C-alpha positions as CSV (number, residue, x, y, z in Angstrom):
1,M,-37.5,-13.6,-18.3
2,K,-35.1,-15.9,-16.2
3,K,-32.7,-12.9,-16.1
4,L,-35.3,-10.6,-14.8
5,I,-36.2,-13.0,-12.0
6,V,-32.6,-13.2,-11.0
7,L,-32.4,-9.4,-11.0
8,M,-35.6,-9.0,-8.9
9,A,-34.2,-11.5,-6.3
10,V,-30.9,-9.4,-6.2
11,L,-32.7,-6.4,-5.6
12,L,-34.9,-7.6,-2.9
13,V,-31.8,-8.8,-0.9
14,A,-30.4,-5.3,-1.5
15,G,-33.4,-3.7,-0.4
16,S,-33.7,-5.7,2.9
17,A,-30.1,-4.6,3.7
18,F,-31.1,-1.0,3.6
19,A,-34.6,-1.3,5.1
20,G,-33.1,-0.8,8.8
21,G,-32.1,2.9,8.0
22,S,-29.4,2.7,10.6
23,R,-26.9,5.6,10.3
24,L,-24.0,3.6,11.9
25,A,-22.0,1.0,9.8
26,T,-22.7,-2.5,11.0
27,I,-20.6,-5.7,10.4
28,A,-21.5,-6.8,6.9
29,P,-21.6,-10.5,6.1
30,N,-18.8,-11.8,3.7
31,A,-20.0,-12.9,0.1
32,T,-21.4,-16.5,0.2
33,F,-22.3,-18.6,-2.8
34,N,-25.0,-21.3,-2.8
35,N,-24.2,-22.9,-5.9
36,G,-20.6,-21.7,-6.9
37,L,-22.0,-19.4,-9.6
38,L,-24.5,-16.6,-8.1
39,P,-24.2,-14.8,-4.9
40,T,-27.0,-15.0,-2.5
41,S,-25.8,-11.8,-0.9
42,T,-22.8,-9.7,-1.7
43,N,-20.7,-7.5,0.6
44,N,-19.3,-4.9,-1.8
45,D,-16.5,-3.9,0.4
46,D,-15.0,-7.6,0.2
47,T,-12.3,-6.7,-2.0
48,C,-8.6,-5.7,-2.0
49,D,-9.1,-3.3,-4.5
50,I,-8.1,0.3,-3.3
51,A,-10.7,2.8,-4.3
52,S,-9.5,6.0,-6.2
53,N,-11.2,8.2,-3.5
54,A,-13.9,6.6,-1.2
55,P,-14.5,7.1,2.6
56,A,-12.5,4.9,4.6
57,A,-11.4,4.0,8.2
58,T,-7.6,4.9,7.5
59,L,-6.0,7.4,5.5
60,L,-2.5,7.4,4.1
61,L,-0.4,10.6,3.1
62,P,2.4,8.8,1.4
63,Y,4.8,11.4,1.4
64,F,5.4,15.2,2.7
65,D,8.0,17.7,2.2
66,V,8.5,20.8,4.6
67,D,11.0,23.5,4.4
68,F,10.7,25.0,8.0
69,T,13.7,27.1,7.9
70,S,12.3,29.5,5.2
71,S,9.6,32.1,5.6
72,Q,6.0,30.9,4.7
73,A,6.1,33.1,1.6
74,T,8.7,31.0,0.0
75,A,8.8,27.6,2.0
76,R,7.8,24.3,0.5
77,T,5.1,22.7,2.6
78,T,2.4,20.0,2.5
79,L,-1.2,20.5,3.7
80,F,-3.7,17.7,4.2
81,T,-7.4,17.9,4.9
82,I,-9.7,15.2,6.8
83,V,-13.3,15.1,6.1
84,N,-16.0,13.5,8.1
85,T,-18.6,12.2,5.5
86,S,-21.0,11.1,8.2
87,D,-23.7,13.0,10.4
88,L,-22.1,11.2,13.3
89,P,-19.0,12.7,15.2
90,Q,-15.6,10.9,14.6
91,I,-12.2,11.0,16.4
92,A,-9.2,11.1,13.7
93,H,-6.1,9.8,15.4
94,V,-3.2,11.1,13.4
95,V,0.4,9.8,13.6
96,V,3.4,11.5,11.7
97,W,6.3,9.1,10.9
98,T,9.8,9.7,9.5
99,D,11.0,8.3,6.2
100,W,12.4,5.4,8.1
101,S,9.0,4.7,9.7
102,F,9.6,6.0,13.2
103,P,6.4,7.5,14.7
104,A,7.6,10.7,16.2
105,L,4.4,12.6,16.6
106,D,0.7,11.9,17.1
107,F,-2.3,13.8,17.8
108,N,-6.2,13.4,17.7
109,I,-8.7,15.6,15.7
110,F,-12.4,15.8,16.9
111,L,-14.8,15.9,14.0
112,T,-18.4,16.9,14.3
113,G,-20.7,15.3,11.9
114,Y,-19.9,16.6,8.3
115,D,-16.8,18.5,9.7
116,V,-13.6,19.2,8.0
117,Q,-10.2,20.0,9.3
118,G,-7.1,21.1,7.4
119,I,-3.6,20.7,8.7
120,N,-0.5,22.6,7.4
121,L,2.5,20.6,8.2
122,Y,4.5,24.0,8.1
123,D,2.6,25.0,11.2
124,I,3.9,22.0,12.9
125,F,7.6,22.1,11.9
126,A,8.1,25.8,12.0
127,R,5.7,27.1,14.6
128,A,5.1,24.3,17.1
129,T,1.4,24.5,16.2
130,I,-1.2,22.1,15.2
131,A,-4.4,23.5,13.7
132,P,-3.9,27.0,15.0
133,G,-6.8,29.1,16.5
134,A,-9.3,30.7,14.1
135,V,-9.3,33.8,16.5
136,S,-6.0,35.1,17.4
137,G,-5.2,35.0,21.0
138,T,-8.1,32.6,21.7
139,G,-5.6,29.7,22.4
140,G,-8.2,27.4,20.5
141,T,-8.1,25.6,17.4
142,S,-9.7,25.9,14.0
143,S,-11.8,22.8,14.5
144,N,-15.4,23.9,15.3
145,T,-17.0,21.5,17.9
146,T,-20.2,23.3,18.1
147,V,-23.0,21.8,16.2
148,P,-24.8,24.2,13.8
149,T,-28.5,24.2,13.1
150,N,-28.9,23.2,9.5
151,P,-31.8,24.0,7.0
152,T,-32.7,20.4,6.4
153,P,-32.9,17.1,8.4
154,G,-30.6,15.3,5.9
155,S,-27.8,17.9,6.4
156,Q,-28.0,18.2,10.1
157,P,-25.0,17.0,12.3
158,A,-25.8,14.7,15.1
159,D,-25.0,15.8,18.6
160,N,-21.4,15.3,19.4
161,D,-22.1,12.4,22.0
162,A,-24.3,10.7,19.4
163,N,-21.6,8.1,18.2
164,P,-22.3,4.9,20.5
165,N,-18.7,3.6,19.3
166,I,-17.0,6.6,20.8
167,S,-16.5,5.3,24.4
168,S,-15.3,8.8,26.0
169,L,-14.9,12.2,24.9
170,A,-12.4,13.1,27.6
171,G,-9.5,15.0,26.4
172,C,-11.0,15.8,23.0
173,G,-11.9,19.5,23.5
174,N,-9.8,22.3,22.1
175,L,-7.4,20.0,20.0
176,P,-4.6,20.1,19.4
177,G,-3.1,23.7,19.8
178,T,0.6,24.4,20.4
179,F,3.3,22.4,21.9
180,S,6.6,22.8,23.6
181,N,9.8,24.3,22.2
182,A,11.5,21.1,23.3
183,L,9.2,18.9,21.2
184,L,9.7,21.3,18.2
185,T,13.5,21.0,18.4
186,D,13.3,17.3,18.5
187,L,10.9,17.2,15.5
188,Q,12.9,19.5,13.4
189,L,16.1,17.3,14.0
190,I,14.6,13.8,13.9
191,F,13.0,14.7,10.4
192,T,16.1,16.3,8.9
193,K,19.0,14.9,10.6
194,G,17.3,11.7,11.7
195,I,18.6,12.0,15.4
196,G,16.9,14.0,18.2
197,T,18.0,15.2,21.6
198,G,15.8,12.9,23.6
199,A,14.3,15.7,25.7
200,A,10.7,15.6,24.3
201,V,10.8,12.4,22.0
202,P,12.4,9.8,24.0
203,C,14.8,8.4,21.5
204,T,18.5,9.2,20.6
205,A,19.1,6.6,18.1
206,R,19.2,7.3,14.4
207,V,15.5,7.1,13.2
208,G,15.4,9.0,9.9
209,G,17.4,10.0,7.0
210,T,19.5,13.3,6.3
211,H,17.8,16.0,4.3
212,N,17.3,19.8,4.4
213,D,13.6,19.4,4.5
214,A,11.4,17.5,6.9
215,I,10.2,14.4,4.9
216,G,8.1,11.6,6.0
217,Y,4.4,10.3,5.8
218,V,1.0,10.4,7.8
219,T,-1.4,7.8,8.8
220,I,-4.9,8.6,10.1
221,D,-7.3,6.1,11.9
222,V,-10.9,6.5,13.0
223,A,-10.7,6.0,16.8
224,P,-13.1,5.6,19.9
225,V,-11.4,7.9,22.1
226,C,-8.6,10.8,22.1
227,H,-5.5,8.7,22.9
228,T,-1.6,8.9,22.5
229,S,-1.0,5.5,21.7
230,L,1.0,4.5,18.6
231,P,0.7,1.6,15.9
232,N,3.9,-0.1,17.2
233,E,2.7,-0.1,21.0
234,P,0.8,-2.9,22.6
235,G,-2.9,-2.0,22.6
236,Y,-3.2,0.4,19.8
237,F,-5.5,-2.0,17.9
238,S,-8.1,-1.9,20.7
239,L,-8.1,2.0,20.0
240,I,-9.4,2.0,16.3
241,L,-12.8,1.8,14.8
242,F,-14.0,0.4,11.5
243,D,-16.4,2.8,10.0
244,N,-15.5,3.8,6.5
245,V,-16.3,7.5,6.8
246,L,-13.1,9.6,6.4
247,I,-11.9,11.1,3.2
248,G,-9.0,13.5,2.6
249,D,-6.6,15.2,0.4
250,Y,-3.2,16.7,0.3
251,Q,-1.5,19.7,-1.4
252,D,2.1,19.8,-2.0
253,I,3.0,23.6,-2.4
254,N,6.5,24.8,-3.6
255,P,6.2,28.7,-3.9
256,N,9.9,29.2,-4.1
257,A,10.8,30.2,-7.7
258,N,14.5,29.0,-7.5
259,T,13.4,25.6,-6.6
260,G,9.9,25.1,-7.7
261,N,7.1,27.6,-8.1
262,Y,4.5,25.1,-8.5
263,A,1.9,23.1,-6.5
264,G,0.1,19.8,-6.9
265,G,-2.5,17.7,-5.0
266,N,-4.2,14.4,-4.7
267,P,-6.6,12.5,-2.5
268,L,-5.1,10.7,0.6
269,V,-5.0,6.9,0.1
270,P,-8.3,5.5,1.4
271,I,-7.8,2.0,3.1
272,R,-11.2,0.6,4.0
273,A,-12.0,-1.8,6.8
274,V,-13.5,-5.1,5.5
275,P,-15.9,-5.6,7.0
276,E,-16.8,-2.3,8.2
277,G,-18.6,-1.4,11.5
278,G,-18.6,-2.5,15.1
279,P,-17.1,-1.3,18.4
280,A,-13.4,-0.9,19.1
281,G,-11.8,-4.4,19.9
282,S,-14.6,-6.2,17.8
283,V,-13.1,-9.1,15.8
284,P,-15.8,-10.6,13.3
285,G,-13.0,-11.9,11.2
286,T,-12.1,-10.6,7.7
287,N,-11.6,-12.4,4.2
288,L,-8.6,-10.2,3.7
289,P,-5.5,-12.3,3.1
290,F,-3.5,-10.1,5.2
291,T,-4.0,-6.3,6.4
292,F,-2.4,-2.8,6.1
293,Y,-1.1,-3.0,9.6
294,D,0.3,-6.6,9.2
295,R,3.8,-6.0,10.7
296,Y,2.4,-4.5,13.7
297,T,0.1,-7.2,14.7
298,A,2.5,-10.0,15.3
299,G,1.4,-12.0,18.1
300,I,-2.3,-10.6,18.3
301,V,-5.1,-13.1,17.7
302,P,-6.4,-12.5,15.2
303,R,-3.4,-10.9,13.3
304,T,-6.0,-9.4,10.9
305,I,-7.5,-7.5,13.8
306,D,-7.2,-4.0,12.1
307,R,-9.5,-5.3,8.9
308,R,-7.6,-2.7,6.7
309,Q,-7.2,-3.3,3.1
310,P,-3.7,-4.2,2.0
311,L,-1.9,-2.2,-0.5
312,P,-0.5,-3.4,-4.1
313,T,3.0,-4.2,-4.9
314,T,3.4,-3.9,-8.7
315,W,2.9,-0.4,-10.5
316,A,2.9,1.2,-13.8
317,A,4.0,4.8,-13.6
318,R,4.2,7.3,-16.6
319,F,7.1,9.6,-17.0
320,I,8.3,12.6,-19.2
321,N,11.6,14.0,-18.3
322,G,13.2,16.7,-20.8
323,G,12.0,18.1,-24.0
324,T,10.2,21.4,-24.5
325,G,9.8,23.3,-21.3
326,A,12.0,21.0,-19.3
327,F,9.4,18.8,-18.4
328,N,10.0,16.8,-15.5
329,T,8.6,13.8,-13.3
330,N,9.1,12.7,-9.8
331,F,7.9,9.5,-8.1
332,K,6.7,9.7,-4.5
333,I,7.0,6.3,-3.3
334,W,5.6,5.0,-0.1
335,R,7.1,1.4,0.8
336,E,6.3,-0.9,3.5
337,G,9.3,-1.3,6.0
338,I,10.3,-4.7,7.4
339,T,10.3,-3.7,11.2
340,T,8.0,-1.7,13.3
341,G,10.1,1.3,13.3
342,T,11.1,1.2,17.2
343,C,14.0,3.4,18.5
344,T,16.4,0.7,19.0
345,G,16.4,-3.2,19.1
346,A,15.4,-5.9,16.6
347,S,12.5,-3.6,15.4
348,A,14.8,-0.4,14.9
349,A,13.8,2.1,12.3
350,V,17.1,1.9,10.6
351,S,16.1,-1.3,9.0
352,N,13.8,0.5,6.8
353,S,16.4,2.9,5.7
354,N,17.3,1.0,2.4
355,L,14.5,-1.3,1.3
356,A,15.3,-3.6,-1.8
357,I,13.7,-3.0,-5.1
358,R,12.6,-6.2,-6.7
359,E,12.6,-5.2,-10.3
360,V,12.2,-2.0,-12.4
361,V,11.9,-1.9,-16.2
362,R,11.8,1.5,-18.2
363,F,9.8,1.4,-21.6
364,D,10.2,4.3,-23.8
365,E,7.5,5.5,-26.3
366,H,8.8,3.1,-28.8
367,E,8.4,0.1,-26.6
368,N,12.1,-0.4,-26.0
369,A,12.9,-1.8,-22.6
370,T,15.9,-1.0,-20.3
371,I,16.6,-2.7,-17.1
372,T,18.8,-2.4,-13.9
373,T,21.5,-5.0,-13.5
374,N,20.8,-5.7,-9.8
375,Q,17.5,-7.6,-9.7
376,G,15.9,-9.4,-6.8
377,L,18.0,-8.3,-3.8
378,V,17.2,-9.3,-0.4
379,S,15.8,-6.9,2.0
380,P,17.3,-4.6,3.5
381,A,19.3,-3.9,0.4
382,P,23.1,-4.2,0.9
383,P,24.9,-0.9,1.2
384,G,25.3,0.8,-2.2
385,A,22.8,-1.5,-3.8
386,P,19.6,0.1,-5.5
387,G,17.3,0.7,-2.4
388,I,15.2,3.4,-1.1
389,P,13.8,4.0,2.3
390,E,10.3,3.7,3.5
391,T,9.1,7.2,1.9
392,G,10.6,9.7,-0.5
393,A,10.5,11.5,-3.9
394,Y,12.8,10.5,-6.7
395,S,13.2,12.0,-10.2
396,A,12.2,9.6,-12.9
397,A,15.6,10.6,-14.6
398,R,17.9,9.0,-11.9
399,T,19.6,6.2,-13.1
400,D,21.1,5.1,-9.8
401,I,17.7,4.1,-8.7
402,F,16.0,3.4,-12.1
403,P,17.2,1.8,-15.5
404,P,18.6,4.0,-17.9
405,F,16.9,5.8,-20.9
406,S,16.9,3.9,-24.1
407,T,19.0,5.0,-27.1
408,S,15.9,6.1,-29.0
409,G,16.1,9.6,-27.8
410,D,12.5,9.4,-26.4
411,V,12.1,11.6,-23.2
412,G,9.0,9.8,-22.1
413,G,7.5,6.5,-21.6
414,W,6.5,4.4,-18.6
415,M,8.0,2.5,-15.8
416,Y,7.3,-0.9,-14.6
417,L,7.9,-1.0,-10.6
418,N,7.9,-4.2,-8.8
419,L,8.5,-2.8,-5.4
420,N,8.2,-6.2,-3.5
421,N,11.1,-5.8,-0.8
422,N,11.5,-9.4,-0.6
423,N,11.4,-9.5,3.0
424,T,13.6,-12.1,4.6
425,A,13.2,-11.0,8.2
426,G,10.3,-12.9,8.9
427,T,8.2,-9.8,10.2
428,Y,5.3,-10.3,7.7
429,S,2.5,-12.9,8.0
430,V,2.2,-16.0,5.9
431,A,-1.2,-15.0,4.4
432,R,-4.3,-16.9,4.4
433,A,-4.3,-20.2,2.2
434,G,-5.7,-19.8,-1.2
435,F,-3.9,-16.6,-2.3
436,F,-0.3,-17.4,-2.2
437,P,1.6,-20.7,-2.3
438,P,1.5,-22.5,1.1
439,G,4.1,-21.3,3.5
440,V,5.3,-18.2,1.4
441,T,5.4,-14.9,3.0
442,R,3.1,-12.4,1.3
443,P,4.7,-9.5,-0.8
444,S,5.2,-6.0,0.6
445,Q,2.9,-3.0,0.2
446,N,3.5,0.0,-1.6
447,W,2.0,3.3,-3.2
448,V,3.2,5.4,-6.0
449,V,2.3,9.0,-6.9
450,V,3.4,10.5,-10.3
451,S,4.2,14.3,-9.8
452,M,4.7,16.1,-13.0
453,F,5.8,19.7,-13.4
454,A,7.2,22.1,-15.9
455,E,8.2,25.6,-16.6
456,G,8.0,26.6,-12.9
457,R,4.2,27.0,-13.3
458,Y,2.5,23.9,-14.1
459,S,2.4,20.8,-11.8
460,V,-0.1,17.8,-11.4
461,D,0.0,14.8,-9.0
462,F,-1.8,11.6,-9.6
463,D,-1.5,8.0,-8.5
464,A,0.1,5.4,-10.7
465,A,-1.8,2.4,-11.7
466,W,-1.5,-0.7,-9.7
467,L,-1.1,-3.8,-11.7
468,G,-2.2,-6.1,-8.9
469,N,-4.3,-5.5,-5.8
470,G,-3.3,-6.5,-2.2
471,C,-4.7,-10.0,-2.8
472,S,-2.4,-10.5,-5.8
473,S,0.7,-13.0,-5.2
474,A,4.2,-11.8,-5.8
475,T,5.2,-11.4,-9.3
476,P,8.4,-13.5,-10.4
477,L,11.3,-11.5,-12.0
478,S,10.9,-11.0,-15.9
479,T,14.6,-10.7,-16.0
480,V,15.7,-13.9,-14.3
481,Q,12.5,-16.1,-14.1
482,G,11.0,-15.2,-17.4
483,A,7.8,-13.9,-16.0
484,F,5.7,-11.5,-18.4
485,I,5.2,-7.9,-17.3
486,G,1.5,-7.1,-17.2
487,P,-1.5,-6.6,-15.1
488,K,-2.1,-9.5,-12.5
489,G,-6.0,-9.1,-12.9
490,G,-8.3,-7.7,-10.1
491,V,-8.0,-10.5,-7.6
492,P,-11.0,-10.4,-5.2
493,V,-11.1,-11.4,-1.6
494,C,-11.8,-15.1,-1.4
495,P,-15.7,-15.6,-0.5
496,A,-16.2,-17.6,2.7
497,G,-16.5,-21.4,2.1
498,V,-14.9,-21.0,-1.4
499,T,-11.3,-22.2,-2.2
500,C,-9.3,-19.5,-3.9
501,T,-7.0,-20.2,-6.8
502,P,-5.3,-18.0,-9.2
503,A,-6.6,-19.8,-12.2
504,S,-9.6,-18.8,-14.1
505,A,-12.3,-20.7,-16.1
506,Y,-11.6,-18.1,-18.9
507,I,-8.1,-17.3,-20.1
508,G,-7.7,-13.9,-21.9
509,T,-4.6,-12.2,-23.3
510,N,-3.4,-11.4,-19.6
511,Q,-0.5,-13.7,-19.1
512,T,-0.2,-12.9,-15.5
513,P,-3.6,-13.6,-14.1
């Protein structure tokens, strides 16, 4: 009977939270405890766990690859889609970054309620076009800003001026369309040679790596206006919103029979605002120990102004390389750089070109482990040391980055990836007390996608498993410091008024809680 009474109390509290029926997310309270045991109210978003595919305030495309020199019939390209899951209109601010974290292009997408917008990056890098017009010769875009009349009230989008957190619709019509040939030339050079002309993108320093295809990553933020500000510029964080309403996905398509002839896809990484809701510039505080945009918010009070969930550091990634049908595995890895990716100066993008890898261990299917010899390097990694830039794709068979295969003959297994870049540049915050040792800089953020393909016709992309979330402390080295490899446990956000410690009242088999 006592359990029933507790359940009824929880249901009554939950029922009161929904009674208002407001369509717009409001700032939710953080979890609070009256006796240290049972919650009186619970904010389900008060967590560092990254959902597999949930509406969010920020979306991350961790890696893209575009061959803009070939015809579309044979060119590798990456497509991504943004979906507004709410009835209220939303503005999605899109930033396209190089593999060294230089923001070379940004644009806005206006989404009516329940709207969906696809972007083919081949259009951008080969045709100087963003979301080409649905009707040839109209000059418009494929984004429909006309609100339809739907058969039921529950499926009816609200009017385009119905979102009170959108302060202005100025400049949001007919977006984005085509852009100049000068900008196209700069984008092509910056994303393949690393250096542009400076004619359209005002930078002539090296801001990206050298490769045949355009390679980089994309961030998408909910915004209150259509604007052209960038995350590494002052004022950007007064131009973001906090409603967890966007979902998205990507497709990596390689139709060239000589280099691929396969395609894979996956959800975009959903990075939720905690707590969600409120107008631009609102600062209710957050229980997150640090945030996704931490390296861009130095000097801002509070530094956690963006309220975005941080990403994990340690990963477990399955691989198969070789065997019947020449099965292959690539790891698409996004890493947090150590600078904000400016053109020049102390925050220059070049510092993000070779980020140290803390530790990698390869396990075969008979549990044999192999390791690399250089562990625990400083960041950025010294020239020639194992290190990778902010984003890239790497064959799991490479032994210049990953440990060698064991002598068992197994072609498959899994990889332990401790991708903490061991940042010594002082550009990360010291996270809130209770999560990491006092005065210790928090670990770097990362994301890993496993891409498997075989026989030029089979392919699949899926997220690797994170072994600790963004609240987890840095993991010591197993090779030097004797730490056990394993999951760190699902560390939640520390409730308000409660002291967080890594210890638990119950000890299980996990040796790295």
